[in-house]
FIVEX-558664 format. One record per atom (N, C-alpha, C, O): residue in three letters; y, x, z. Coordinates in steps of 0.02 Angstrom, whole numbers, plus 50000, padded with zeros to 5 digits. Example, Ala and Ser with C-alpha at 12.3 -4.5 7.8 and 13.67 -1.06 7.14 Angstrom:
# FIVEX-558664
ALA497165066050390 ALA497755061550390 ALA498355066050390 ALA498345071250423 SER498885064250354 SER499475068450357 SER500025064550394 SER500575067050402 
***
This chain:
# FIVEX-558664
MET459675751456331 MET459095744356285 MET458435747356283 MET458335753256268 ASN457935742356301 ASN457245743856294 ASN457135746356208 ASN457445743156165 PRO456745751456189 PRO456675752956122 PRO456415746056075 PRO456655744056022 GLU455955743756107 GLU455675737056067 GLU456335731956034 GLU456455730455975 LEU456795729656114 LEU457245727156094 LEU457745728756052 LEU458025723956025 SER457975735356038 SER458325739456007 SER458125738655944 SER458525736155904 PHE457555740255925 PHE457085738855862 PHE457365731955827 PHE457685731555774 ILE457125726155873 ILE457215719555848 ILE457905719655840 ILE458085718855782 ASP458265720355871 ASP459205719955866 ASP459425721755802 ASP459855718755769 GLN459015728155780 GLN459375730255715 GLN459005727055665 GLN459365724855620 LEU458285725755655 LEU458015719255620 LEU458435715155588 LEU458515714255528 ARG458785711855652 ARG459155706155643 ARG459725706455581 ARG459855701255551 SER459955710855567 SER460365713955506 SER460185711155443 SER460585708755403 ILE459515711755433 ILE459095709055379 ILE458765703655365 ILE458675700755311 ALA458535702155435 ALA458085695055424 ALA458685689455434 ALA458875686455484 THR458865689355377 THR459475681655379 THR459385675455366 THR459755670655375 ASP458625675855335 ASP458405669655308 ASP458385663855352 ASP458435665955409 PRO458345658355351 PRO458415653455397 PRO457615653255423 PRO457515651055480 ALA457175654955392 ALA456445654455417 ALA456355660555490 ALA455985659855539 ALA456695664855478 ALA456645671255519 ALA457005666855599 ALA456935670255649 ARG457335660255610 ARG457495658655663 ARG457925665955701 ARG457905666755762 GLY458165669355670 GLY458655674655717 GLY458145680455743 GLY458355685655768 LEU457525679255735 LEU456905683755772 LEU456965682955843 LEU456895687055888 LEU457135674855843 LEU457055674455930 LEU456625670255952 LEU456685667356006 ASP456215669455917 ASP455515665055916 ASP454855668255913 ASP454765673855889 ASP454525665555931 ASP453525666455920 ASP453385667255849 ASP452905670655832 ALA453765664455807 ALA453615662055732 ALA453975661855690 ALA454525660055711 ALA453965663155614 ALA454275660555569 ALA454125652855537 ALA453565650255537 VAL454805649455508 VAL454655643255487 VAL454905641355429 VAL455465638855424 LEU454535642355382 LEU454735641655303 LEU454635635255276 LEU454085633455255 ASP455115631955276 ASP455145625455236 ASP455205625555163 ASP455735627655140 LEU454715623755121 LEU454405623055075 LEU454625614955020 LEU454425613154964 GLY455035612255063 GLY455195605755035 GLY454745600555062 GLY454475598355011 GLY454555598155101 GLY454155594255119 GLY453615596155152 GLY453295592155187 THR453445603555142 THR452895607855180 THR453265612355234 THR453735616155220 ARG453055611655287 ARG453365615855333 ARG452735622855355 ARG452255621155389 LEU452785627955341 LEU452295632555364 LEU452655637155403 LEU453215639455391 VAL452135638955468 VAL452335643355506 VAL451805648155509 VAL451195647255507 LEU452175654255515 LEU451835660255506 LEU451935664055570 LEU452395661955605 THR451555670055596 THR451575672555655 THR451025679855621 THR450685679755570 LEU451115685655671 LEU450745689655657 LEU450745694555729 LEU451255696755756 ASP450135695355749 ASP449905700755803 ASP449635705255794 ASP449165704955754 THR449795711855827 THR449395718155830 THR449075718855894 THR449365717555946 LEU448435720955891 LEU448095723755957 LEU447955729855943 LEU447755731555887 VAL448015733655989 VAL448115742355991 VAL447465743656042 VAL447475739856091 GLU446985747556039 GLU446765749156085 GLU446985754356129 GLU447245759656114 GLY446795751456204 GLY447035755756234 GLY447775756056277 GLY448045759856317 VAL447975748456237 VAL448595745556252 VAL448545739056235 VAL449115736956244 HIS448175734156214 HIS448095728556226 HIS447375724956227 HIS447225718956229 PHE446915732056222 PHE446365730856250 PHE445935737456271 PHE446005742556238 LEU445585737256316 LEU445035743656325 LEU444555745956280 LEU444205742256244 ALA444525751956280 ALA443855755156237 ALA443205752856271 ALA442705753656237 GLU443135750556323 GLU442525747356346 GLU442545740556311 GLU441985739656286 ASP442945735756299 ASP442995730556283 ASP442495728956231 ASP442535732456180 ARG441975723956232 ARG441585721056171 ARG441995720656109 ARG442555718256117 ALA441825722556045 ALA442015722655968 ALA442245714955968 ALA442795713255946 ASP441695709856000 ASP441795701755973 ASP442295700256008 ASP442715696555983 SER442385703256089 SER442965699756112 SER443695701056102 SER444175697256115 VAL443685707856075 VAL444325709156031 VAL444455705055978 VAL445025703255964 ALA443945703255945 ALA444155699755872 ALA444235691855921 ALA444685689055890 TRP444065688155966 TRP444265683555988 TRP444845682556010 TRP445125677255998 LYS445155687956048 LYS445575688056070 LYS446345688956018 LYS446905686856027 LEU446045693255962 LEU446605694655906 LEU446755685955867 LEU447285683655845 VAL446245683555868 VAL446385676955830 VAL446625671555878 VAL446965666855859 ALA446375672655950 ALA446835666856000 ALA447405666856008 ALA447715661656016 VAL447835675956007 VAL448295676956044 VAL448825673555986 VAL449325670656005 ASN448665674255909 ASN448905671155849 ASN449005664755857 ASN449575662655847 VAL448445660055877 VAL448575652555888 VAL448885651555933 VAL449165646055938 SER448955656055980 SER449415654256038 SER450165652356011 SER450505647456027 ASP450355658255960 ASP450905656555948 ASP450975648655908 ASP451395644855932 LEU450635646755858 LEU450525642655821 LEU450525636355874 LEU450805631155855 ALA450275636355930 ALA450335630755975 ALA450765629255989 ALA450895623255990 ALA451335634856013 ALA452055633156036 ALA452335630055988 ALA452665625256008 LYS452335631055921 LYS452635626555858 LYS452405621655854 LYS452625618755805 GLY451905617655894 GLY451415611455877 GLY451225612355809 GLY451445608255768 ALA450815617755787 ALA450675617755702 ALA449915618755718 ALA449625620555768 LYS449705616655651 LYS448935618055638 LYS448755624055593 LYS448995625355538 PRO448265627655628 PRO448255634055593 PRO447855633255531 PRO447385629255530 LEU448005636255486 LEU447545636355417 LEU447165641655394 LEU446565640755382 ALA447505648455385 ALA447325653755352 ALA447595658255373 ALA448185657955389 ALA447205663955377 ALA447425671155406 ALA447265676655375 ALA446745676455341 LEU447675683455379 LEU447495689555345 LEU447395695155388 LEU447645694755445 THR447095699855373 THR447015705455437 THR447135711255424 THR446885712455369 SER447395715755444 SER447265721555444 SER447095726155497 SER447305725955555 TYR446615730955468 TYR446015735155514 TYR445945741155513 TYR445735743655461 THR446065744055554 THR445885751755560 THR445015753755573 THR444655751655619 LEU444815758555513 LEU444235760855518 LEU444235768255567 LEU444655772655568 THR443565767655608 THR443745773255648 THR442965778155624 THR442855783755648 GLY442685776155592 GLY442005778655572 GLY441465776155632 GLY440975779855639 ASP441505770855671 ASP441095767055703 ASP440805760055681 ASP440855754955715 ALA440535760555628 ALA440205755855597 ALA439755749655650 ALA439835743555650 ALA439395752855682 ALA439185747655745 ALA439645743355757 ALA439545737455744 TRP440245745555786 TRP440785743855823 TRP440935738055769 TRP440825732155781 ASP441205740355707 ASP441465736855647 ASP441115730855634 ASP441395725855612 ASN440395731455649 ASN439945724455622 ASN440055718455683 ASN440195712555686 VAL439935722855717 VAL440165716455792 VAL440705711755787 VAL440675705555793 PHE441435716955773 PHE441935713555767 PHE441955707255704 PHE442195701555707 ILE441585711155645 ILE441525705555593 ILE441225700555605 ILE441545695455593 LYS440565699655632 LYS440385695055689 LYS440845690155726 LYS440835684255710 GLY441195692055769 GLY441495689955812 GLY442215687055768 GLY442545681955776 LEU442265691155732 LEU443135688455689 LEU442805680055669 LEU443005674555687 GLY442265681855628 GLY442105675055595 GLY441935669455632 GLY442165663955615 GLU441565670155684 GLU441615666155740 GLU442215661955758 GLU442315655855759 ALA442715668855778 ALA443345663555803 ALA443465659655758 ALA443385653555760 LEU443725663755700 LEU443975659755648 LEU443735653355637 LEU444185649155635 ASP442995650555626 ASP442735646355625 ASP442885640755664 ASP442955634855648 HIS442945644655740 HIS443075640255798 HIS443565637155784 HIS443495630955787 PHE444265640055765 PHE444935636855742 PHE444975632355688 PHE445395627855684 GLY444375634055634 GLY444445630855568 GLY444885634455530 GLY445205631355487 ILE444975639355535 ILE445515645155487 ILE445035648955430 ILE444465651155437 ALA445435648855377 ALA445135654355323 ALA445375659855311 ALA445935660455286 LEU445005664855326 LEU445015673755304 LEU445055672655212 LEU444635671555168 ILE445985674055214 ILE445905675155148 ILE446095680955114 ILE446105681155052 GLY446295686655159 GLY446435692255111 GLY446525697455193 GLY446345696255250 GLY446915703655158 GLY447075708955228 GLY447095716155193 GLY447235717855136 ASP446975718555232 ASP447115727655226 ASP446725731955271 ASP446625730755330 THR446555735955247 THR445995742555294 THR446435748655285 THR446785749755236 VAL446375752155337 VAL446575759555327 VAL445995763555378 VAL445555760855411 SER446105769655372 SER445725773855414 SER446085779455472 SER446455783755449 ALA446005779255527 ALA446305783155584 ALA445815783555648 ALA445295780355655 HIS446045787455685 HIS445785788655744 HIS445635784155791 HIS445115784055824 GLU446265778755796 GLU446285774655847 GLU446375767955820 GLU446765767255773 ARG446075762955842 ARG446005755055820 ARG446725753155840 ARG447125754455885 SER446695749755792 SER447435745155772 SER447545739155728 SER447895739355678 ILE447215733655749 ILE447075727755711 ILE447575722155722 ILE447755719855776 GLY447795720155653 GLY448165715055654 GLY447925707955616 GLY447435707055580 LEU448455702955638 LEU448245697655608 LEU448825692055601 LEU449155689355646 THR448835690955525 THR449425685855504 THR449215680455490 THR449055679155433 LEU449165675455545 LEU449055667955537 LEU449455663355505 LEU450045664055521 VAL449315658355461 VAL449795653455425 VAL449655647455452 VAL449045646455452 GLY449945643355472 GLY449905634555496 GLY450265631355450 GLY450505633155396 GLU450285626455480 GLU450805619155447 GLU450875615755511 GLU450515614555559 ALA451515614655492 ALA451795608855543 ALA452095603655512 ALA452235603955453 ARG452245597255559 ARG452525591755536 ARG452985587855582 ARG452755585355633 GLY453635587155568 GLY454005583055600 GLY454405590555629 GLY454425596055601 PHE454735588355703 PHE455055593055750 PHE454685599355765 PHE454135599155793 VAL454995605555744 VAL454545611955782 VAL455055616655813 VAL455485620555791 PRO454845614955869 PRO455275618855942 PRO455235623755936 PRO454715626055911 SER455815627955957 SER455945635155953 SER456165636656041 SER456345632756084 ARG456075643456042 ARG456485645856115 ARG457165643256132 ARG457355641156187 SER457425643756088 SER458255644056081 SER458495635656097 SER459095634956084 GLY458205630356119 GLY458355623856103 GLY458385620756180 GLY458485614756187 ALA458305624856234 ALA458355620656308 ALA459175622056338 ALA459535627056338 HIS459235614356364 HIS459865613156380 HIS459835613456457 HIS459305612556488 GLU460585615056495 GLU460635614156569 GLU460375606656595 GLU460585601756565 GLY459985606156645 GLY459795600556675 GLY458925599856633 GLY458525595356643 ASP458865603456606 ASP458055602956572 ASP457465606456617 ASP457435612256639 ALA457095601956622 ALA456545603556676 ALA456215608556646 ALA456265609756586 LEU455855611856688 LEU455605620156651 LEU454755618956676 LEU454555618256734 PHE454405618856620 PHE453585616856646 PHE453245621856611 PHE453475624956562 VAL452585622856642 VAL451935626756620 VAL451455624656614 VAL451185623456668 THR451095623156562 THR450255621456564 THR449785624056605 THR450075628056641 GLY449185623856619 GLY448635626956648 GLY448865631356717 GLY449135629456769 ILE448725635356704 ILE448655638956758 ILE448805646956742 ILE448515649356693 VAL449235651256780 VAL449325659556773 VAL449285662856803 VAL449455661156860 GLY449055670256796 GLY448755675456847 GLY448075675556843 GLY447895680456875 ASP447675673156823 ASP447125674956795 ASP446765680156760 ASP446265683356778 ALA447155680556696 ALA447075686856652 ALA447265693656668 ALA446975698656648 GLY447855693456714 GLY448045698856757 GLY447505702056796 GLY447435708156801 LEU447085697356825 LEU446575700356888 LEU445995701656842 LEU445585705756864 GLY445835697956759 GLY445295699056742 GLY445285707356719 GLY444815711356713 LEU445965708056710 LEU446085715456654 LEU445845720956719 LEU445515726056710 ALA446055719056767 ALA445985722656848 ALA445145725256846 ALA444945731056854 ILE444765719756835 ILE444175719656844 ILE443605722556799 ILE443025724156813 ALA444065722856725 ALA443715725956664 ALA443895733856682 ALA443465737956665 ARG444485736356714 ARG444685740256715 ARG444175744756783 ARG444045750756783 GLY444025740656825 GLY443455742356879 GLY443985744156938 GLY443835748356980 ASP444685740356941 ASP444985741256992 ASP444845738457049 ASP444965740457106 MET444485732257025 MET444315725957096 MET443625723257062 MET443375724857008 THR443415718957108 THR442725715257092 THR443005707257104 THR443355706157153 GLY442795700857048 GLY442905695257060 GLY442485690857009 GLY442135693456966 PRO442545684157016 PRO442125680656982 PRO442325681356906 PRO442885682856886 ALA441615679656857 ALA441715681456794 ALA442265675056765 ALA442295675156704 SER442505672056782 SER442865666156754 SER443625669956764 SER444095666756741 LEU443765675656793 LEU444365679856787 LEU444275684256724 LEU444735684156683 LEU443715688056712 LEU443655692156676 LEU443625689156607 LEU443825692956563 ALA443425682956586 ALA443435678556546 ALA444095676156516 ALA444185675456455 ALA444555675056566 ALA445305672456567 ALA445575679056517 ALA445955677656470 TYR445395685056527 TYR445645690656513 TYR445295692656425 TYR445675694956382 ARG444805691756416 ARG444425693456363 ARG444455688156306 ARG444485689456247 ARG444445682256332 ARG444365677256286 ARG444905672156303 ARG444625666856315 PRO445495671556309 PRO445975668056310 PRO445995660956265 PRO445915660556204 VAL446105655456309 VAL446035649056266 VAL446775646956238 VAL447205646356282 PRO446955645756178 PRO447545643956155 PRO447605636156161 PRO447135632356151 GLN448175634256176 GLN448345628056201 GLN448535624656131 GLN449135624256118 LEU448055622356087 LEU448315619156037 LEU448465611456037 LEU448955609156008 ALA448045607956070 ALA448085602256091 ALA448875600256117 ALA449285596256095 ALA448905604556167 ALA449305602656199 ALA450085604156179 ALA450585601356203 GLY450055609856122 GLY450775609656088 GLY450815604756050 GLY451355601656054 ALA450395602556011 ALA450475597355967 ALA450635590255998 ALA450925586255961 ALA450535588956043 ALA450705582656076 ALA451325584656124 ALA451655580256152 LEU451445590756130 LEU452095591256162 LEU452825592856128 LEU453375592856155 ALA452635594056063 ALA452955597756013 ALA453625594056012 ALA454185596056027 PRO453355586455985 PRO453985581755992 PRO454435580856060 PRO455025579456058 THR454145581756106 THR454545579356161 THR454995584156193 THR455495582356225 VAL454825590156185 VAL455315595656220 VAL455705597556193 VAL455645597656131 SER456255599956221 SER456925603056189 SER456715612056183 SER457085614256139 ALA456335616856206 ALA456205622956191 ALA455445623256228 ALA455255620156278 MET454975629256176 MET454455629956187 MET454285637856170 MET454595641256128 MET453705640356214 MET453515646856178 MET452825646756211 MET452625642256249 ASP452535651456196 ASP451845653556244 ASP451855658456296 ASP452295662656285 VAL451605659156338 VAL451615663056387 VAL451005669156382 VAL450415668356399 SER451375676456350 SER451015679456322 SER451155687856366 SER450685691756376 ASP451775689156383 ASP451865695056423 ASP452165692556487 ASP452635696156503 GLY452045687656529 GLY452145687356587 GLY452815679356586 GLY453285677156552 LEU452415677656651 LEU452965669756647 LEU453745671356674 LEU454235667656670 LEU453725675556693 LEU454365678656713 LEU454855682156666 LEU455465681556668 ILE454505685756624 ILE454775688056566 ILE454845682756518 ILE455435682456498 ASP454405677856487 ASP454475675656442 ASP455005669356470 ASP455285665856428 ALA455115668256536 ALA455455661656545 ALA456125667456540 ALA456535665456499 LEU456245671256558 LEU457025675856520 LEU457055675356461 LEU457645674356447 ARG456755675556417 ARG456655675856350 ARG456895669056323 ARG457345669256281 LEU456655663156344 LEU456955654756328 LEU457565655056343 LEU458005653956302 ALA457675656656407 ALA458325655356436 ALA458825660656404 ALA459385660256429 ASP458785663356375 ASP459195669856349 ASP459275665856284 ASP459825663056277 ALA458895665156243 ALA458675663356166 ALA459305655956175 ALA459805654956141 SER459015651756235 SER459265645256243 SER460275645556263 SER460695641356247 GLY460375652056301 GLY461075653256330 GLY461165649256382 GLY461715646656395 VAL460525648456422 VAL460545645456501 VAL460095649456542 VAL459755653956518 ALA460105647556608 ALA459685652456661 ALA459105648756671 ALA459145642956652 ALA458555650556696 ALA458005647856717 ALA457845648656804 ALA457595653756827 MET457985643956837 MET457815643056895 MET457155640756936 MET457085634956954 ILE456665645856949 ILE456095644856962 ILE455875643857037 ILE456085647057085 ASP455425638957038 ASP455265640857108 ASP454475642957111 ASP453995640057085 LEU454495648557147 LEU453775652957145 LEU453305649257199 LEU452805652757204 ASP453275645457228 ASP452735641157257 ASP452615635857216 ASP452175632157236 ALA452925634257157 ALA452635630757105 ALA452285633257054 ALA452175629957003 ILE452075639257064 ILE451885641156991 ILE451165638557001 ILE451105637057060 PRO450675637556971 PRO450035633556973 PRO449605640156968 PRO449715643956921 LEU449065641957020 LEU448545646657036 LEU447995643557031 LEU447965637657048 SER447375647457001 SER446715644457018 SER446525646957091 SER446785651157127 PRO445905642557100 PRO445605643957178 PRO445265651357170 PRO445095654457220 GLU445175654257092 GLU444885660057096 GLU445315666157116 GLU445185671257148 PHE446025663257077 PHE446555669357105 PHE446605669357172 PHE446565674757200 ARG446675664757203 ARG446805664057279 ARG446385668157315 ARG446545672557354 GLY445675665757294 GLY445165668857335 GLY445075675557337 GLY444675678257375 CYS445515679257289 CYS445515686057271 CYS446295689557307 CYS446395693257354 ARG446605687057271 ARG447255689957279 ARG447735684257350 ARG448045687657391 GLY447755678157358 GLY447985675057409 GLY448445669757373 GLY448375667757315 ASP448985667557424 ASP449315663257405 ASP450145664357417 ASP450615660857397 ASP450135671657465 ASP450845672557481 ASP451475674057414 ASP451405673357354 ARG451905675657443 ARG452515678657380 ARG452275682557343 ARG452325681857283 ALA451935688157373 ALA451705694057335 ALA451265693657283 ALA451265697057232 ALA450785688057301 ALA450275685457253 ALA450395683157197 ALA450215684157139 ARG450935677857237 ARG451155673657164 ARG451815677657124 ARG452075674757076 LEU452005682557141 LEU452435688557098 LEU451875691857037 LEU451925692356976 ILE451305694057086 ILE450805697957023 ILE450625690856971 ILE450515692156912 ALA450605684056990 ALA450325680256939 ALA450765679256896 ALA450655677856837 ALA451435680156930 ALA452015678456879 ALA452355684156818 ALA452805683756777 THR451875689456838 THR452165694356790 THR451665697956754 THR451815702756718 ALA450945695356766 ALA450415700056746 ALA450355698856647 ALA450145702756604 GLY450545694356644 GLY450365691756563 GLY449765690456544 GLY449325690756586 ASP449625688656480 ASP449055687956436 ASP448755680556471 ASP448155679656483 ASP449235676056484 ASP448955669156515 ASP448795663956438 ASP448275660756432 TYR449255663956396 TYR449305660756335 TYR449325654656345 TYR449095651056301 GLN449655651356412 GLN449895644156417 GLN450495642756385 GLN450755647756362 LEU450845637156374 LEU451345635456356 LEU451875634256421 LEU451745631456474 LEU452505637156398 LEU453095636256444 LEU453585632056399 LEU453795633256343 PHE453705626756440 PHE454215622956386 PHE454695618856447 PHE454545617356504 ALA455345617756410 ALA455995614956437 ALA455915607756420 ALA455575607256369 SER456155600756447 SER456145595456431 SER456635589856482 SER456685589956543 ALA456895585956441 ALA457245581056498 ALA456905575156510 ALA457075570456545 ARG456265575856468 ARG455745571156499 ARG455475571556578 ARG455255576856600 PRO455505566656613 PRO455285566056686 PRO454395568356682 PRO454065565256641 LEU454105572556714 LEU453425574156721 LEU452965568056698 LEU452555568556653 PRO453095561156744 PRO452565557056713 PRO452525554056627 PRO452095550456601 SER452895556056610 SER453035554356541 SER452775558856503 SER452585556656449 LEU452675565956515 LEU452375571256465 LEU451685567856444 LEU451295564756481 PRO451625569456359 PRO450985568156339 PRO450285571656366 PRO449725569456351 CYS450445578156414 CYS449925580556417 CYS449895584456494 CYS450455584856519 ALA449405586856531 ALA449495590356589 ALA450025595556603 ALA450075599956561 ALA450485595656664 ALA450925602656652 ALA451165602656724 ALA451155597456757 THR451385609056749 THR451555609756821 THR452505610156808 THR452725613456761 ARG452855607456842 ARG453595607556826 ARG453725613556879 ARG453445612556933 ILE454065619056874 ILE454095625856893 ILE454725627756911 ILE454785632056955 GLY455325624856880 GLY455795626156893 GLY456425620556842 GLY456295615256814 GLN456985623656845 GLN457455619456796 GLN457965624356762 GLN458175629556788 MET458175621556690 MET458685628356665 MET459385624956695 MET459535619056701 VAL459715630256710 VAL460385628656750 VAL460925633956703 VAL460775637656657 ARG461705632456738 ARG462075636356701 ARG462025642456726 ARG461835644056783 GLY462245647356666 GLY462215654756695 GLY461765658756634 GLY461735657256574 SER461455663756668 SER461095668156618 SER460415671456679 SER460415670956740 GLY459975674056642 GLY459455676056667 GLY458965672256708 GLY458915666156699 VAL458595675456753 VAL457965671156791 VAL458185672656853 VAL458465677756872 HIS457985666156894 HIS458105665856978 HIS457725662757010 HIS457605656757004 LEU457445666957056 LEU456835665057094 LEU457045662457174 LEU457465664357215 HIS456515656957172 HIS456525655057267 HIS456095653057289 HIS455655652357246 ASP455915651257344 ASP455095649457356 ASP455435646757430 ASP456025647257447 ARG454775643157476 ARG455035640457531 ARG455495643457586 ARG455895640657624 ASP455345648757580 ASP455895655657622 ASP456455656357585 ASP456805660757611 GLY456645654657548 GLY457275656457518 GLY457305658057448 GLY456965655457403 ALA457855663757441 ALA457725668657375 ALA457235672457357 ALA456925674357407 VAL457075673957321 VAL456695679357308 VAL457195683557248 VAL457575681957203 PRO456895690457282 PRO457405694157226 PRO456915695957173 PRO456325694557182 LEU457125698957116 LEU456705698557059 LEU456305705857081 LEU456535710457115 PRO455585705457046 PRO455365712157044 PRO455525715157005 PRO455795711956960 MET455495723456993 MET455955729656948 MET455495726156892 MET455865725356844 THR454835723756877 THR454585721956821 THR454635716056796 THR454805714056851 LEU454655711656766 LEU454525704556756 LEU454075702856710 LEU453965696756706 GLY453715707056666 GLY453105707456617 GLY453005714256571 GLY453225720056577 TRP452675711556533 TRP452575718456488 TRP453225718656447 TRP453525713656428 LEU453395724756435 LEU453645726856384 LEU453535732756345 LEU453485737956376 HIS453485732956279 HIS453285740256244 HIS453945746456273 HIS454535745056283 GLN453725751256278 GLN454005755956309 GLN454245760956245 GLN454545766156256 
***
């Protein structure tokens, strides 16, 4: 078993409160008797989640946005944040980060209410976000056989943006922005939450996140690779063939919403693309216009 999955599996023996949702979800949901708090935490590590060359204000934006994306998948409104920050002795970088963090929190209407600092050689920056939800709070585990599988927006642009940031390729600024300044789907999440059977954000790659949703729900995901929505910029750089679509479906950092619903596409409350269906069985299965598609060796990002 992957070390990350093994560690989480061991944590389940102590994470027994209902708020933890069996550690199968994007966030915890704490019911306080009329108020439902949704809590999430993400950590960005230099060299793993962002490049040393990335601007500090872009790192701050991304830190906030990826946490907000978790709340979007719960249909929750972000309220407050606590941050943990590693001081590496670079005051200029710290100052730009603080300015960017303030701008990002202001953009989403989030109050900074505390946190912690440590000193180390490598940057590791965390954010705990507190949100509030009303009504049904979707999980990863509610999908049923026969539900259609949808995704908002487009996927794949951030993966190419990372390649541009690394200097591996050239491309339009919109791809680089997709990597550095992702836009969480808060409005879509709030609109979709009452209508979906299961929902999560796409952070580590469409295929690996579809597998997580399917596994948590006890069904399989059948995905039409040709239906995966790509931007004109992605097509211009990588094309539109099977190989290109597999790149888009495994790249990650998209922060769109992946959801299952029994409702037909025209009745959904926001724009989305149907990419497949939940079926009996387990795992993820791919096909396109030419037939069955073998799964790639890597479905998305996993910590080693």
